[in-house]
N, C-alpha and C positions, 0 to 999 in steps of 0.2 A: 710873548714875542712871536712875530709872524715867521713862518718857515721861509728860509732864504729862496727856496725854489719858487714859492708862490709870489714873492716879491719880484723875482727875475721874470716870472711869466707875465706880470702886469706891465713890464717894460717893453714887451714885444710890441712892435709898431703896427702890426697888421692883424685882422681877424682871420686871415687865411694862413693855414699851416704851410702851404707850399711857398708862399712869399716869405714867411718867417724862417723856413728852412734856408733860404738864401741869405737872410740877414744874420742868423746865428752861427753859420758855418764859416770858418776860415777868414781870409782878409778880403775886404770889399771896397778898396779904393776905386774911384771911378775909372782912373787910367788903366787899372788891371782889366777891366771889362773891354776897354778899347783894344788893349793888347790881345786879349783873348779872341775877339772877333777877328782881328787881323791875322793871328795865328791860324785860325780856321780857314780864312781866305787864302793865306799863304800856302797851306797844304793843298787846297783845292786847285790853285792856279799853277803851282809847281808841277803837279802831276798832269795838268792839262798841257803844259809845255812839253813834257816828256812824251805824252801820247800822240802829239801832233806829228812826230817823226814817222811812226808806222803808217799813220793815216795819209800824210803827204806822199809817202813812198807808194802806197797802194793806189792813190789817185793818179800819180804820174805814170805808173805802170798801166793804168787803165785809159790812158790817152788824154788826161786832164792836164792843161798847162798851168804854170804859175800865175799867169795873168788871170785865168778863170778863177783860180783859188783866191786871189787877192780881191777880185770884184765880188765873189760870193763865198765867203769863208765857210758858210753853213753847208756847202757841198761836201765838205770833208766828213760830215756826220751823216751823210746819206749813203747807206751801204750799197744800194743799187747803182749809184752813180760812180762810186769809187771801186766797185767790184770786190768788195769785202764782205765776208759773212756777217749777217745781221747780229748774230750772237757775240762775235768778237768786238764789233763796235759797242754793243750794249755793255759788255764787261768793262771796256775801257771807260765808258761814261761813268759807270758806277765806281770805278777806281778813284775818281776825283773826290768822291764823298768818303771813301776810306781814309784818304790822307787829310781831308778836312776834319774829320772826327778825331783823328790822331792829334792834330794841331790843337783842337779844342781841349781834348783830354789832357794833353801836357800843360796847357795853361791853367786849367782847373786844379790839377794836382800839384804843379811845381810852382805856380805864381800865387794862386789863391789859398793853397794848402786846404782845399776842400775835399770832401768825399764826392766822387763823381756821381754817386747815387743821390746826392742832395740837389743836384740840378735836374733830376729826373722825377723824383717823388718826395713827398714829405714823410713817407713811411719807412720803417726799417728795412723792408724788402720790396723789390719790384713786384707789383700785383699782377701776376701773369694771368690770373683769372679774368680780370678786367680787360687786359690786352686782348686775349683771344675771344672774349664775348664781343668786344667792339669789332674785332676783325671779322667775326662770323656774321654779325648783323649787317655791317656795311658790305661785306663781300657777297652776301646772299641777295641784297637789294640791287647791287650792280648786275649780278647774273640775271636777275629777273628783268631789270630794265633793258639789258642788252638783248635778251631773247624776245621781249615784247617789240623792241625796235626792229629786229630782224624779221619777225612774222608780219609786222605792219608795213615794212618798207624793204622788202626782200630785193627790190630792184637796185637799191643803192648800197646794200650790204651783201656781200657774198662770202662763201666758205673757201678757205685756202689751206685747209688742214694738211700739214706734212708731218707725219709721225716722228721722223728722225729729228728734224729741226725743232719741232715742238718739244720733244724730250730734252734737247739741249737747252732750249729756252727756259723750261721749267728749272733745270739745274741752275742756270745762271741767275735767274730772278729769285729763287728761293734762297740761294746762297748770298747774293750781293744787294738785291733790292732792299731788304729790311735795313741794311746799313745806310742806304741813301735816305730813306724816309725818316729813320731814327735820328740821323744827323740834322735834318732840317728841324725836326721837332725839339731836339735838345738845344739847338742853337737859338731858335726863335722863341718857342714857347717855354723853355727852361731858362737857359743862361741869360739871354737878353731880357726876358720878362722879369726875372728876379733882379737883375742889375738896374733896370730902369725903375722898378718899383722903389728902390732905395733913394732914387733921385726925386721922383714925383710923390712919394709917400702915399701912394694908392695903387690899386690894381687896374683901374679902368684906362688911365692914360697910357701905361705901358702895353696894355692889350690892343689899343687902337694903333699905337706907333708900330709895334711888331707886326701887326696884321698888314699894315700899309707897306712896310719894308718887305714882307713876305711876298706881297703882290708885285712890288717893283722889281725884285730880283728875278721874278719868273717872266719878266718882259723880254728877256733875251731868248725865250723859247720860240720855236718856229710859229706856233699858233698865234702869238702876239703880232708877228709880222703879217700873218695871213688875214687875221680878223680885226686887228687894230687894238690899241690900248683902251679905247672907250668900252670894248666888250670884255677883253680879257683881264684888265686891271681890277675892275670890280669883282670879277668872278674869283680871282686868286686872293684878293684882299678879304672878301666875305668868307671864303673857305678858311683862311688863316684866322679870322675873327671867331668863327665857329669852333675850330680846334682850340684856340686859346681859351674861349669861354668854357669849354669842357674841362680843360686843364685847371682852371681856377675853381670851378664848381666841385670838381672831384679831388682838388688838392694834390694833383700829380698828373704825369703825362700819359699814363697807361692807356686811357681811352683814346686820346688823340693819336697816340702812336699806332694803336690797333687799326683805327679808321684810315690813317694816312697810308699804312702799309697795305691794307686790303684794297684801298683805292688804286694804288700804283701797280701792285702785284696782279690782282685779278684782272684789271684793265689791260695790262701787258699781255697776259695770256689769252684773254678773250678777243680783243678787237684792236686793230691798228688802223691808222689813217694817214693820208698824204702829208698832213700838216702837224701830226703829232710829234712831240719831242722824242718819244721812244718808238722807233720803227722796229717791230718785232715780227716773228713768225707766228703770230696769234692764229686763233681758229678762224676768226672773221676778219674781213678787211672792208672798211668803208670807203666807197668811191667818192662820196661828197659828204660834207659836214654841215651841221645846222647848230652853231654855237648858242643861238637864242633858245632853241629847243633843249639843248643839253644843260643850259643854265637853269631853265625851268624844272627839268628832271632832277637836277642836283638839289634845288630847293625842297622838292617833294621828299627826296631821300633823307635830307637833313632833318626835315620836320618830323618824319617817322622815327629816325634814329634818336633825335632828342627826346621825343615823347617816350620811347622805350626806356631810355636811360633815367629819365625823370621819375617814371613809375617804378623802375626796379631799385634805384638807389635813394628814392624818396628825398630828392633835393628840395629844400624849403628855404635855406638861407641864401638868398640871392645877393646879400651884401658881400658874399665871397668874391663877386665880380668887381667890387668897387673898393672895399676898404682893406 
């Protein structure tokens, strides 16, 4: 007679351990996933409503009228225009993700009765080695790309280093920014990817859908208004697809979380720009932006990073992306 555990293993619907982790853990009714996404969004928007009060107050004290705010709501998130310290605005922006993560956590634990770890990785423990390896590779590549850009185009990129404000920036970003990037990864590449896989019975359809959703939600960023959806939607969608592919190939979010964290954290510390969503007291400030060139640079960095991961982790089973 066959071992019951072997019989059970044969019933698993996916070749991918990460997708199976979503299937075998807790309750998985479709409406629970809808509720979980709504819980994360509720936490996000509730904090956004709360933080509007100090931002509006600062704007009015700085001579901005209600009519100006109504015609251009994004003015509230521009520290220079409302006369508020950049690090305070940055901390408030990150606060939205703290509450979004809390909403998602409660849904996973109290509604699905799942281990929160099961929407992050298929392994018994979070693989910190992979997270920090990915963080280091992507962070190093961003530093190199930024320095090359500075030396080749010093007229459009200048140094604005302020030791005191930069030190505060480091504290804010190290403490809160990993929560922002982790929330996005767990929601899109973890929770939603696992949930949709149980609807479509494969990995590739959820990967495409969550990547497109990742791109769409970022269209509220200032750079989307500045450069248009035709440029920014493909960028964010492809970035989401890249991170999702890594999550499926590695059967966990550790590599994707490391890259996303390094991308936002190192960028926030290194360089800021007029149309960037995070306006910080970074070391460099770009006077103008070239989204096409940045897109091309990203492709090069992604190709190098994927090659390093492929060689290091010896990925051979690309069915992990599909089945």
